[in-house]
C-alpha positions as CSV (number, residue, x, y, z in Angstrom):
1,M,57.0,11.8,-51.3
2,I,56.6,8.5,-53.2
3,Y,53.4,7.6,-55.0
4,T,52.5,4.1,-55.9
5,R,50.1,3.6,-58.8
6,L,47.7,0.6,-58.4
7,P,46.6,-1.5,-61.3
8,I,43.3,-0.3,-62.6
9,R,41.5,-3.6,-62.0
10,L,42.7,-3.8,-58.4
11,A,41.6,-0.2,-57.7
12,L,38.1,-1.0,-59.1
13,L,37.9,-4.1,-57.0
14,L,38.7,-2.3,-53.8
15,F,36.2,0.5,-54.6
16,T,33.4,-2.1,-55.2
17,L,34.2,-3.8,-51.8
18,A,34.1,-0.5,-50.0
19,L,30.5,0.0,-51.3
20,L,29.3,-3.5,-50.6
21,V,30.6,-4.0,-47.0
22,P,28.4,-1.3,-45.3
23,A,25.4,-2.6,-47.3
24,A,26.1,-6.1,-46.1
25,I,26.4,-5.0,-42.5
26,A,23.1,-3.0,-42.8
27,D,21.3,-6.0,-44.2
28,D,22.4,-8.1,-41.2
29,I,20.9,-5.7,-38.6
30,T,17.5,-6.7,-37.2
31,T,15.4,-4.0,-35.6
32,V,12.9,-4.5,-32.8
33,K,10.6,-1.5,-32.2
34,L,8.5,-1.9,-29.0
35,F,4.8,-0.9,-29.1
36,S,3.8,1.5,-26.3
37,T,0.6,-0.5,-25.4
38,V,-0.6,-3.9,-26.3
39,R,-3.9,-5.6,-25.5
40,M,-4.0,-9.4,-26.0
41,Q,-6.6,-12.0,-25.8
42,E,-6.8,-13.7,-22.3
43,G,-4.9,-16.9,-22.2
44,S,-2.8,-16.3,-25.3
45,V,1.0,-16.7,-25.3
46,C,2.9,-13.4,-25.2
47,T,5.8,-13.3,-27.7
48,L,8.2,-10.6,-28.8
49,G,6.4,-10.5,-32.1
50,S,3.1,-9.6,-30.3
51,I,4.6,-6.5,-28.5
52,A,7.0,-5.2,-31.1
53,E,7.5,-4.5,-34.9
54,I,10.4,-6.6,-36.0
55,S,12.3,-6.3,-39.3
56,G,15.5,-7.9,-40.5
57,L,17.2,-11.2,-41.1
58,Q,16.4,-12.6,-37.6
59,A,12.8,-11.3,-37.6
60,D,11.2,-14.8,-37.7
61,A,13.4,-16.2,-34.9
62,L,12.9,-13.1,-32.7
63,S,9.1,-13.0,-33.2
64,G,8.7,-16.5,-31.6
65,L,10.6,-15.6,-28.3
66,E,8.1,-16.0,-25.4
67,I,7.8,-13.1,-22.9
68,E,7.2,-14.4,-19.3
69,V,4.3,-12.2,-18.1
70,T,1.1,-13.0,-16.4
71,P,-1.2,-10.0,-16.6
72,K,-4.9,-10.1,-15.5
73,V,-7.9,-8.8,-17.3
74,G,-8.2,-5.1,-16.7
75,E,-4.8,-4.7,-15.1
76,W,-1.6,-3.4,-16.8
77,T,1.8,-5.0,-16.7
78,T,5.0,-3.2,-17.7
79,V,7.5,-5.0,-20.0
80,E,10.9,-3.3,-19.6
81,V,13.4,-2.9,-22.5
82,E,16.2,-4.3,-20.3
83,N,14.3,-7.6,-19.9
84,I,13.9,-7.8,-23.7
85,R,17.6,-7.3,-24.3
86,K,18.5,-9.9,-21.6
87,L,16.1,-12.4,-23.3
88,I,17.8,-11.8,-26.7
89,K,21.3,-12.1,-25.2
90,E,20.5,-15.4,-23.4
91,T,18.9,-17.0,-26.5
92,P,21.8,-19.1,-28.2
93,S,20.1,-19.1,-31.6
94,I,20.0,-15.3,-31.8
95,R,22.9,-13.1,-32.8
96,G,22.4,-10.5,-30.2
97,G,25.1,-8.2,-31.6
98,S,23.1,-7.7,-34.8
99,V,19.8,-6.8,-33.0
100,I,18.8,-3.2,-32.2
101,V,15.9,-2.7,-29.7
102,I,14.0,0.6,-29.9
103,G,11.7,1.8,-27.1
104,H,11.7,1.9,-23.3
105,T,8.6,0.0,-22.1
106,T,5.5,-1.7,-23.3
107,Q,2.2,-1.6,-21.3
108,L,0.5,-5.0,-21.6
109,T,-3.0,-6.1,-20.6
110,W,-5.3,-9.0,-21.2
111,R,-8.8,-8.6,-22.8
112,N,-11.7,-11.0,-22.1
113,T,-11.6,-14.0,-24.4
114,L,-14.0,-14.1,-27.3
115,S,-16.9,-16.4,-26.5
116,L,-19.6,-18.0,-28.5
117,V,-23.0,-18.1,-26.9
118,P,-25.6,-20.3,-28.8
119,E,-29.1,-19.0,-29.1
120,S,-32.0,-21.0,-27.9
121,S,-33.5,-21.1,-31.4
122,G,-30.6,-23.2,-32.7
123,S,-29.4,-20.5,-35.1
124,E,-25.8,-19.4,-35.6
125,P,-24.1,-18.5,-32.3
126,E,-23.7,-14.9,-31.5
127,L,-20.2,-13.5,-31.5
128,L,-19.5,-11.5,-28.4
129,L,-16.8,-8.9,-28.8
130,P,-14.3,-8.5,-26.0
131,I,-14.6,-5.7,-23.6
132,V,-12.2,-3.0,-24.5
133,E,-10.7,-1.4,-21.4
134,P,-9.8,2.3,-21.6
135,D,-6.1,3.3,-21.5
136,P,-4.9,3.7,-17.9
137,T,-4.7,7.2,-16.5
138,V,-2.5,8.8,-13.9
139,G,-5.5,8.7,-11.6
140,D,-5.8,5.0,-12.1
141,R,-2.2,4.5,-11.0
142,V,-2.7,6.7,-8.0
143,R,-5.9,4.8,-6.9
144,A,-4.1,1.5,-7.2
145,W,-1.4,2.9,-5.0
146,L,-3.9,4.1,-2.4
147,A,-5.7,0.8,-2.3
148,K,-2.4,-1.0,-1.5
149,R,-1.6,1.7,1.0
150,Y,-4.8,1.2,3.0
151,G,-4.9,-2.6,2.5
152,V,-8.2,-2.8,0.5
153,T,-9.3,-3.8,-2.9
154,P,-10.1,-1.1,-5.5
155,E,-13.7,-2.0,-5.3
156,D,-13.8,-1.3,-1.6
157,M,-12.4,2.2,-1.9
158,K,-13.8,5.6,-3.1
159,T,-11.4,8.3,-4.0
160,T,-12.3,11.9,-4.7
161,F,-9.6,14.4,-6.0
162,R,-9.8,18.1,-5.7
163,E,-11.3,19.8,-8.8
164,S,-8.0,21.5,-9.5
165,D,-6.3,18.1,-9.6
166,E,-8.7,16.4,-12.0
167,A,-6.9,17.6,-15.2
168,E,-3.6,15.9,-14.1
169,M,-5.4,12.8,-12.9
170,N,-7.2,12.3,-16.2
171,K,-4.0,12.4,-18.3
172,S,-3.0,9.1,-20.0
173,A,-0.4,7.0,-18.2
174,V,0.4,4.8,-21.2
175,G,4.2,4.5,-21.6
176,K,4.8,6.4,-18.3
177,M,5.9,5.5,-14.8
178,V,3.9,7.2,-12.1
179,E,5.7,7.5,-8.7
180,V,3.5,8.2,-5.7
181,S,4.6,9.1,-2.2
182,E,2.5,10.3,0.8
183,I,3.5,13.7,2.2
184,G,0.7,14.3,4.7
185,S,-2.6,13.0,6.1
186,S,-5.3,14.8,7.9
187,V,-8.9,15.0,6.6
188,N,-7.5,14.2,3.2
189,T,-4.4,12.3,2.0
190,K,-1.8,14.5,0.4
191,L,0.4,12.9,-2.2
192,R,3.5,13.8,-4.3
193,I,3.1,12.6,-7.9
194,T,6.2,12.3,-10.1
195,V,5.7,11.2,-13.7
196,Y,8.4,9.8,-16.0
197,R,8.2,9.0,-19.7
198,G,10.8,6.3,-20.3
199,E,14.0,7.5,-18.7
200,R,13.0,11.2,-18.8
201,F,11.3,13.3,-16.1
202,E,8.0,14.7,-17.3
203,S,6.3,16.4,-14.3
204,S,5.9,16.6,-10.5
205,Y,3.1,18.0,-8.4
206,T,1.0,17.5,-5.3
207,V,-2.6,16.3,-5.1
208,S,-5.1,16.0,-2.3
209,A,-7.4,13.0,-2.2
210,A,-10.4,12.2,0.1
211,V,-10.3,8.5,0.5
212,R,-13.1,6.3,2.0
213,V,-12.9,2.6,2.4
214,L,-15.6,0.0,3.0
215,R,-14.7,-1.7,6.3
216,P,-16.4,-3.4,9.3
217,V,-17.1,-0.9,12.2
218,L,-18.7,-1.1,15.6
219,V,-22.0,0.8,15.8
220,V,-23.5,1.9,19.1
221,Q,-27.0,0.3,19.6
222,Q,-28.0,2.4,22.6
223,D,-26.8,5.6,24.3
224,I,-23.6,5.0,26.3
225,D,-22.7,7.6,29.0
226,R,-19.1,8.6,29.7
227,G,-17.3,6.1,32.0
228,V,-19.7,3.2,31.3
229,I,-18.2,-0.2,30.6
230,V,-18.9,-1.3,27.0
231,E,-20.6,-4.7,26.7
232,S,-21.4,-6.8,23.7
233,S,-25.1,-6.1,23.9
234,M,-24.4,-2.4,23.4
235,I,-22.8,-2.6,20.0
236,R,-23.2,-4.3,16.6
237,I,-20.9,-4.8,13.6
238,E,-21.7,-3.1,10.3
239,K,-19.9,-2.5,7.0
240,R,-19.7,1.2,6.3
241,W,-17.8,3.7,4.1
242,Y,-15.3,5.2,6.5
243,P,-12.5,7.7,6.2
244,A,-9.3,5.8,5.4
245,Q,-7.3,7.9,7.8
246,D,-9.5,7.2,10.8
247,A,-9.2,4.1,13.0
248,P,-12.5,2.5,13.9
249,A,-12.3,0.2,16.9
250,Q,-12.6,-3.6,16.7
251,P,-14.6,-5.7,19.2
252,G,-11.5,-6.9,21.1
253,E,-10.5,-3.3,21.6
254,V,-13.7,-2.0,23.3
255,L,-15.4,-4.8,25.2
256,G,-14.7,-4.4,28.9
257,L,-13.4,-0.9,28.5
258,A,-14.9,2.4,29.7
259,S,-16.2,5.1,27.3
260,T,-14.2,8.3,27.4
261,T,-17.1,10.4,26.0
262,S,-20.9,10.1,25.7
263,L,-21.8,7.9,22.7
264,R,-25.2,8.0,21.0
265,A,-27.1,5.2,19.1
266,G,-25.7,5.0,15.6
267,D,-22.3,6.4,16.4
268,V,-19.2,4.5,15.2
269,I,-16.8,3.7,18.0
270,R,-13.2,4.8,17.5
271,V,-10.2,3.6,19.4
272,E,-9.9,6.9,21.3
273,D,-13.6,6.6,22.5
274,V,-12.7,3.9,25.0
275,T,-10.1,3.4,27.7
276,M,-9.2,1.1,30.6
277,P,-11.8,1.5,33.4
278,I,-10.9,3.2,36.7
279,V,-10.4,0.4,39.2
280,I,-9.1,2.5,42.1
281,K,-10.5,5.9,43.1
282,R,-8.9,8.7,45.0
283,G,-9.3,8.0,48.8
284,D,-9.9,4.2,48.4
285,I,-8.1,2.0,50.9
286,V,-5.9,-0.3,48.8
287,S,-4.2,-3.6,49.6
288,V,-0.6,-3.2,48.5
289,R,1.9,-6.1,48.0
290,S,5.6,-5.4,48.1
291,I,7.6,-8.0,46.2
292,A,11.4,-8.1,46.7
293,G,12.9,-11.3,45.4
294,S,11.1,-14.2,47.1
295,I,9.7,-12.0,49.9
296,V,6.2,-10.7,49.7
297,A,4.9,-8.1,52.2
298,N,1.4,-6.8,52.5
299,R,0.4,-3.3,53.6
300,R,-2.7,-1.1,53.4
301,A,-2.6,2.4,52.0
302,R,-4.8,5.2,50.8
303,A,-5.0,6.1,47.1
304,L,-4.1,9.7,46.4
305,E,-5.4,9.7,42.8
306,D,-7.6,7.6,40.5
307,A,-5.9,4.7,38.7
308,R,-6.8,2.4,35.8
309,D,-5.8,-1.2,35.7
310,G,-2.0,-1.4,35.1
311,E,-1.4,2.3,35.8
312,V,1.2,3.5,38.3
313,F,-0.4,5.8,40.9
314,K,0.4,7.6,44.2
315,L,-0.5,6.3,47.6
316,E,0.2,7.1,51.3
317,S,0.3,4.9,54.3
318,I,-2.7,4.7,56.6
319,D,-0.8,6.6,59.3
320,R,0.2,9.2,56.7
321,K,3.9,8.9,57.5
322,D,5.1,8.2,54.0
323,R,4.0,8.3,50.4
324,F,5.0,5.9,47.5
325,T,3.8,4.7,44.2
326,A,2.5,1.3,43.1
327,R,0.9,-0.3,40.0
328,A,-2.9,-0.9,40.1
329,S,-3.7,-4.6,39.8
330,G,-7.5,-4.7,39.8
331,P,-10.1,-3.1,42.1
332,G,-8.5,-2.3,45.5
333,Q,-5.2,-4.0,44.6
334,A,-1.7,-2.7,43.9
335,I,1.8,-4.1,43.6
336,I,5.2,-2.7,44.3
337,A,7.5,-4.9,42.2
338,D,10.8,-3.4,43.2
339,T,11.0,-1.9,46.7
340,A,14.7,-1.2,46.3
341,N,13.9,1.5,43.8
342,Q,11.0,3.0,45.7
343,T,11.5,6.5,47.1
344,T,9.3,7.3,50.1
345,T,8.5,10.7,51.4
346,Q,8.0,11.1,55.2
347,V,4.9,13.1,56.0
348,P,4.2,14.6,59.5
349,A,1.2,12.9,61.1
350,Q,-0.5,16.3,61.7
351,T,-0.4,17.3,58.0
352,P,-3.9,17.1,56.7
353,I,-4.4,15.2,53.5
354,G,-7.6,15.5,51.5
355,E,-9.5,12.3,50.9
């Protein structure tokens, strides 16, 4: 083996450079550490410097980068770390390779702007401090999801969780992503909640929520017996807290229809409380039109069952020789639209048919 002895001065120079190069590289690194939550004054410009602690050679340049977000007072917006890295990469004046971003997300909200209200006495104006909103909880995120699910504003919804679910719902959601999915709905809405902190799974569980929403409903003004046609004078519109899972009927869904049950004054009418009225009763003599292409033939027949407008029902000929079906088309009227597909049953004349 051959050893080469370096001059002492050259060896010292190389040793010094070895010590200085890592230090020089470290000095060139700029660190961006995202805050978990930030509250800013309403209307102010959101910059990277307002949502992160920045240190290093490029700190000044990075601090002035504007973040495009438009949160509202009292609402939270999530700023993702991927968006920050993309912004840094797309800014020509920043050396992105020398920037390290630490953190996953920042939860950002706006606070009410400071306002000055002059006193009537002409003294110094009173400084009103901004309203400080509490940190969002898991329950807040769930309620926001439910409001969107049922198409109402949060103010028009009341949500009550089971007592056993309250502890989880009251946990802070700062820096977390809360995933909500509906897994069942009866009297209460059953939800699957999955919580992530950054890119890590934290917990998963089910909750049950009683949800009521403020919506317009139809209220019965007078007692309505079963089978009575609902008229506008019998109902009024009110706003009431109503179970979100139920479907209250609307005016266009009940007027002119028949009640399927007895309704009492003060009751809210549901969709299932009304149906199309019976226009043909069993035993009625019905005028039946048979339509085949451009040919229309009329005949008279006896209804074998009750029929609502638009329903297909059974009939028999007046001489009781055959039976067929037709679609009810108003009181005492029916139509056979395709006689080619009709199947008739021959019935002996002497066979008694109840009317």
